[in-house]
C-alpha positions in Angstrom: 26.0 8.1 44.1 23.9 9.5 41.2 20.5 7.7 40.9 19.5 6.6 37.3 16.8 8.8 36.0 13.4 7.2 35.6 11.9 6.9 32.2 8.4 8.4 32.1 5.4 6.5 30.7 5.2 8.8 27.7 8.9 8.1 26.9 8.3 4.3 27.2 5.3 4.6 25.0 7.2 6.6 22.3 10.1 4.0 22.5 7.5 1.2 22.0 5.9 3.1 19.0 9.4 3.7 17.5 9.9 -0.1 17.3 6.9 -0.3 14.9 7.5 2.8 12.8 9.0 0.9 9.9 6.0 -1.3 9.8 3.6 1.6 10.1 5.4 3.2 7.2 4.8 0.1 5.1 1.1 0.1 6.2 0.7 3.7 5.1 2.4 2.8 1.8 0.2 -0.3 1.2 -3.3 1.0 2.2 -4.0 3.8 -0.2 -7.0 4.8 -2.3 -6.3 2.1 -4.8 -6.4 -0.6 -2.1 -9.6 0.9 -0.7 -11.2 0.9 -4.1 -10.2 -2.7 -4.8 -11.5 -4.0 -1.4 -14.7 -1.9 -1.6 -15.4 -3.1 -5.1 -14.9 -6.7 -4.1 -17.3 -6.2 -1.2 -19.9 -4.4 -3.2 -19.9 -6.9 -6.1 -19.3 -10.2 -4.3 -20.0 -9.7 -0.6 -17.5 -11.4 1.6 -16.8 -14.3 -0.8 -13.4 -13.0 -1.7 -12.2 -12.5 1.9 -9.8 -15.5 1.3 -8.0 -13.4 -1.3 -7.1 -10.8 1.4 -5.8 -13.7 3.7 -3.7 -15.2 1.0 -2.3 -11.8 -0.1 -1.4 -10.8 3.4 0.3 -14.1 4.1 2.3 -13.7 0.9 3.2 -10.1 1.9 4.3 -11.2 5.4 6.5 -13.9 3.9 8.1 -11.5 1.4 8.6 -8.7 3.9 10.4 -11.1 6.2 12.5 -12.6 3.3 13.7 -9.2 2.1 14.2 -8.0 5.7 16.3 -11.1 6.5 18.4 -10.5 3.4 19.3 -7.0 4.6 19.9 -8.3 8.2 22.4 -10.8 6.9 24.2 -8.9 4.2 23.6 -5.2 5.2 22.6 -4.6 1.5 19.4 -2.9 0.3 17.5 -4.6 -2.5 18.2 -2.4 -5.6 21.9 -2.2 -4.8 22.0 -6.0 -4.4 20.2 -6.5 -7.7 22.7 -4.1 -9.3 25.8 -5.8 -7.7 24.9 -9.5 -7.8 22.6 -9.9 -10.8 23.1 -7.0 -13.3 23.0 -3.2 -13.2 20.2 -3.3 -15.8 18.0 -5.3 -13.4 18.4 -2.7 -10.7 17.6 0.0 -13.3 14.5 -1.8 -14.5 13.1 -1.8 -11.0 14.0 1.9 -10.5 12.2 2.9 -13.7 9.2 0.6 -13.3 8.5 1.6 -9.7 9.0 5.3 -10.6 6.4 5.0 -13.4 4.0 3.2 -11.1 4.4 5.8 -8.4 3.9 8.8 -10.8 0.6 7.2 -11.9 -0.3 6.5 -8.3 0.4 10.1 -7.2 -1.9 11.4 -10.0 -4.6 8.8 -9.2 -4.4 9.1 -5.4 -4.7 12.9 -5.2 -7.4 12.8 -7.9 -9.5 10.4 -5.9 -8.9 12.3 -2.6 -9.9 15.6 -4.2 -12.9 14.0 -5.7 -14.0 12.4 -2.4 -13.6 15.8 -0.6 -15.6 17.5 -3.4 -18.4 15.0 -3.1 -18.4 15.3 0.7 -18.3 19.1 0.6 -21.6 19.1 -1.3 -23.4 18.2 2.0 -22.0 21.4 3.6 -21.6 23.9 0.7 -24.1 24.4 -2.1 -22.5 23.0 -5.3 -19.4 21.8 -3.3 -15.8 23.1 -3.2 -13.7 22.6 -6.3 -11.4 19.6 -6.2 -8.4 21.7 -7.1 -8.5 23.5 -3.8 -8.5 20.2 -1.9 -5.6 18.8 -4.0 -3.6 22.0 -3.4 -4.2 21.7 0.3 -3.1 18.1 0.7 -0.1 18.4 -1.7 1.1 21.5 0.3 0.5 19.7 3.7 2.5 16.6 2.7 5.3 18.6 1.1 5.5 20.9 4.1 6.0 18.0 6.5 8.6 16.5 4.1 10.5 19.8 3.9 10.6 20.5 7.6 10.8 17.1 9.1 13.5 14.5 9.4 12.7 10.9 8.6 11.6 10.1 12.2 9.2 13.1 12.2 7.9 12.1 8.8 7.3 8.5 10.1 5.5 9.8 13.2 3.3 12.1 11.2 2.5 9.1 9.0 1.7 7.0 12.1 -0.9 9.6 13.2 -2.6 9.5 9.8 -2.5 5.7 9.7 -4.0 5.6 13.2 -6.9 7.9 12.1 -7.4 5.8 9.0 -7.5 2.5 11.0 -10.0 3.9 13.5 -12.3 5.2 10.8 -12.5 1.9 8.9 -12.8 -0.2 12.1 -15.7 2.0 13.3 -17.4 1.7 9.9 -17.0 -2.1 10.1 -19.0 -2.3 13.3 -21.7 0.1 11.9 -22.2 -1.8 8.6 -20.8 -5.3 9.2 -22.4 -8.2 7.3 -23.6 -11.4 9.0 -20.8 -13.3 10.9 -21.6 -16.4 8.8 -20.8 -14.5 5.6 -17.5 -13.4 7.0 -16.4 -16.9 8.0 -17.8 -18.3 4.7 -15.5 -15.9 2.8 -12.4 -17.6 4.3 -13.1 -20.6 2.1 -11.4 -20.1 -1.3 -13.9 -19.9 -4.2 -14.4 -17.9 -7.5 -17.8 -16.2 -7.6 -19.9 -17.5 -10.5 -21.3 -14.7 -12.8 -23.6 -15.0 -15.9 -21.8 -14.7 -19.2 -23.8 -11.6 -20.0 -22.6 -9.9 -16.8 -20.0 -7.2 -16.9 -18.5 -8.4 -13.6 -15.0 -9.8 -13.8 -14.1 -11.6 -10.5 -10.7 -12.7 -11.7 -9.7 -9.1 -12.5 -10.9 -8.0 -9.1 -8.9 -10.8 -7.5 -5.8 -9.6 -9.5 -6.3 -6.0 -8.4 -6.7 -7.1 -4.7 -3.5 -9.1 -4.9 -1.7 -6.3 -6.8 -2.5 -3.6 -4.2 -1.5 -5.9 -1.3 1.5 -7.9 -2.6 3.3 -4.9 -3.9 7.0 -5.1 -5.1 7.8 -1.5 -3.9 6.8 -2.5 -0.4 9.5 -5.3 -0.2 12.2 -3.2 -1.8 11.6 -0.2 0.4 11.5 -2.6 3.4 15.2 -3.3 2.9 15.9 0.5 3.1 13.9 0.8 6.4 15.7 -2.2 7.9 19.1 -0.9 7.1 18.3 2.6 8.3 17.0 1.2 11.6 20.5 -0.3 12.1 19.1 -3.8 12.6 21.3 -6.9 12.4 20.5 -10.6 12.8 20.4 -10.0 16.5 17.3 -7.9 15.8 15.6 -10.6 13.7 12.8 -11.1 16.2 12.2 -7.3 16.3 12.1 -7.2 12.5 9.7 -10.2 12.4 7.4 -8.7 15.0 7.4 -5.4 13.2 6.5 -7.1 9.9 3.7 -9.2 11.6 2.2 -6.0 13.2 2.2 -4.2 9.8 0.6 -7.1 7.9 -2.0 -7.8 10.7 -3.2 -4.3 10.4 -3.3 -4.6 6.6 -5.6 -7.5 6.9 -7.9 -5.9 9.5 -8.2 -2.6 7.6 -8.7 -4.4 4.2 -11.3 -6.8 5.6 -13.1 -3.9 7.3 -13.4 -2.0 4.0 -14.7 -5.1 2.2 -17.1 -5.8 5.0 -18.5 -2.2 5.0 -19.2 -2.4 1.3 -20.6 -5.9 1.6 -22.9 -4.9 4.5 -24.4 -2.0 2.6 -23.8 -1.9 -1.2 -23.8 -5.6 -1.8 -27.1 -6.0 0.1 -28.7 -3.3 -2.1 -27.2 -4.7 -5.3 -25.3 -1.5 -6.0 -22.1 -1.9 -8.0 -19.0 0.3 -7.5 -16.6 1.7 -10.0 -14.7 4.3 -8.0 -14.1 5.0 -4.3 -15.7 8.5 -4.3 -19.1 6.8 -5.2 -19.1 5.4 -1.6 -19.6 8.9 -0.2 -22.8 9.7 -2.1 -24.1 6.1 -2.1 -23.6 5.3 1.6 -25.5 8.3 3.1 -29.0 7.0 2.4 -28.0 3.5 3.3 -25.9 4.0 6.4 -26.6 7.6 7.5 -24.4 10.7 7.5 -22.2 9.6 10.5 -21.1 6.4 8.7 -20.6 8.3 5.5 -18.5 11.0 7.2 -16.4 8.4 9.0 -15.8 6.5 5.8 -14.9 9.7 4.0 -12.3 10.5 6.7 -10.9 7.0 6.3 -10.6 7.4 2.5 -8.9 10.8 2.8 -6.5 9.4 5.5 -5.7 6.4 3.3 -4.9 8.7 0.3 -2.7 11.0 2.4 -0.9 8.1 4.1 0.0 6.6 0.8 1.0 10.0 -0.6 3.7 10.3 2.1 5.8 7.3 0.8 4.8 7.8 -2.8 6.6 11.2 -3.1 9.6 9.7 -1.4 9.9 6.6 -3.6 12.1 8.0 -6.3 14.8 9.6 -4.1 14.8 6.6 -1.8 15.2 4.2 -4.8 18.1 6.3 -6.1 19.8 6.2 -2.7 19.2 2.4 -2.7 20.5 1.9 -6.2 23.7 4.0 -5.6 24.2 2.8 -2.0 24.3 6.4 -0.8 23.2 8.1 2.4 19.5 8.9 2.5 19.6 12.6 3.1 16.3 14.1 2.0 17.5 17.7 2.8 19.6 17.8 -0.3 18.4 20.3 -2.9 18.1 17.7 -5.7 15.8 15.5 -3.7 13.6 18.4 -2.6 13.2 19.5 -6.2 12.5 15.9 -7.2 9.9 15.5 -4.5 8.3 18.9 -5.4 8.0 17.8 -9.1 6.4 14.5 -8.2 4.0 16.2 -5.7 2.8 18.5 -8.5 1.6 15.5 -10.5 -1.2 15.3 -8.0 -2.8 18.4 -9.7 -3.1 16.7 -13.1 -6.5 15.1 -12.5 -8.2 18.0 -10.8 -6.9 20.6 -13.3 -7.7 18.6 -16.5 -10.8 17.0 -15.0 -9.9 13.6 -16.5 -8.0 10.5 -15.5 -4.4 10.2 -16.7 -5.4 7.1 -18.8 -2.2 6.5 -20.6 0.1 6.8 -17.5 -2.2 4.6 -15.5 -2.3 1.9 -18.2 1.5 2.0 -18.5 1.9 1.9 -14.7 -0.5 -1.1 -14.4 1.4 -2.9 -17.2 4.7 -2.4 -15.3 3.1 -3.5 -12.0 1.8 -6.6 -13.7 5.2 -7.8 -14.6 7.3 -6.4 -11.8 6.1 -8.8 -9.0 7.3 -12.1 -10.6 10.6 -10.4 -11.4 10.9 -9.3 -7.7 10.1 -12.8 -6.5 12.6 -14.3 -8.9 15.4 -11.9 -7.9 15.1 -12.5 -4.1 14.8 -16.3 -4.9 18.2 -16.1 -6.6 19.9 -13.9 -4.0 18.7 -15.8 -0.9 19.9 -19.1 -2.3 23.5 -17.9 -2.8 25.8 -19.3 -0.1 28.4 -16.7 -0.6 25.9 -14.0 0.4 23.6 -15.7 2.9 26.0 -18.3 4.3 24.1 -20.4 6.9 21.0 -18.2 6.5 20.3 -19.2 2.9 16.9 -20.5 2.0 15.9 -24.0 3.2 13.7 -26.3 1.2 10.4 -25.2 2.8 11.2 -21.5 2.1 12.0 -22.3 -1.6 8.8 -24.3 -1.9 6.7 -21.4 -0.5 8.6 -18.9 -2.7 8.0 -21.0 -5.8 4.3 -21.1 -5.0 4.2 -17.3 -4.6 6.1 -17.0 -8.0 3.4 -19.1 -9.7 0.6 -17.2 -8.0 2.2 -13.9 -9.1 2.5 -15.1 -12.7 -1.2 -16.1 -12.7 -2.3 -12.7 -11.3 0.0 -10.9 -13.7 -1.5 -12.8 -16.6 -5.0 -11.7 -15.5 -3.7 -8.1 -14.9 -2.2 -7.9 -18.4 -5.5 -9.1 -19.9 -7.3 -6.3 -18.0 -4.9 -3.8 -19.4 -5.5 -5.0 -23.0 -9.3 -4.7 -22.3 -8.7 -1.1 -21.2 -6.8 -0.4 -24.4 
């Protein structure tokens, strides 16, 4: 009689990791240079007093990920296709266009920031530093090479490695530069920092940016695609829930670590922050070259990890909208991803921020979250779709609170856009 083959430890480990790959993909998508900048600015300007915002944002994100995931587990439908079928094709098209505009702005901004960080960091090793364009070309080529040669599983595993590196860097930095424990616990109590009328600080706008980078509509919509591709059903609800919890727990740990690193160094010295790359030059005299290098590695990893899903967003959304198979080896998708990848050269080549695109993308992001919440509210309350799994009273109350919260932060965000204009 043939004995069953034993599964090695490495195989068991890879199987365990595979269960969390959808969550790791979401984490890479969520923690990018925009998120790092928002958390670092909050820590530099207000210490740990806005830590509660991260807690609230992560709880909202966990709730929404689970809700969108549950919808797909029950119906087998992805988000955009459901919006198109059950609400109106124009609603699905709105999300397709709005998210694509946001991603195009993000690709430009992310690669511009990564190249700028590498340039600042290279000054400590090469006189005058290495031009940002070379760093942008390297990272764009690296991400596109992995996309071209790898299947989705390989792509997700490559992202997992980058996310692990990012997480380790920010956690190490937390222990090097952490603020007093009392400040950390004090930040869990909701409050709005008081600033003088003459001050240029805008705590409400910082709160809106922190919420916007964490409670991101694209995250929830892509989640339905990942759940469907994983082949999960309601029998896998616990797996889906654990995967979401793992992802959001790491979001909180990493975001709080970034805030704490800035609070323990820049806030103590009274140094304000306007962009992430400043951290590289400012931190060295405060925390030493080791902490600076670790933080720079973390920033670069955050940028690269968010660039992976950013370049895939448009083709994935098209597959979602059309309910078609997600085959990224098709020529049209490879050309599409190549074109989106090239947007990463805009900032280094023209040595300027893509102001108009960034303003438009922020305006779209400001209005898309309430629309996302409203759409899933409608779908999850339809008995013909969800049957016995439709929303109960408590779920609807929580969802209504998130909708009101999103409208408030959207109002603040739109005000910020008008100020930029």
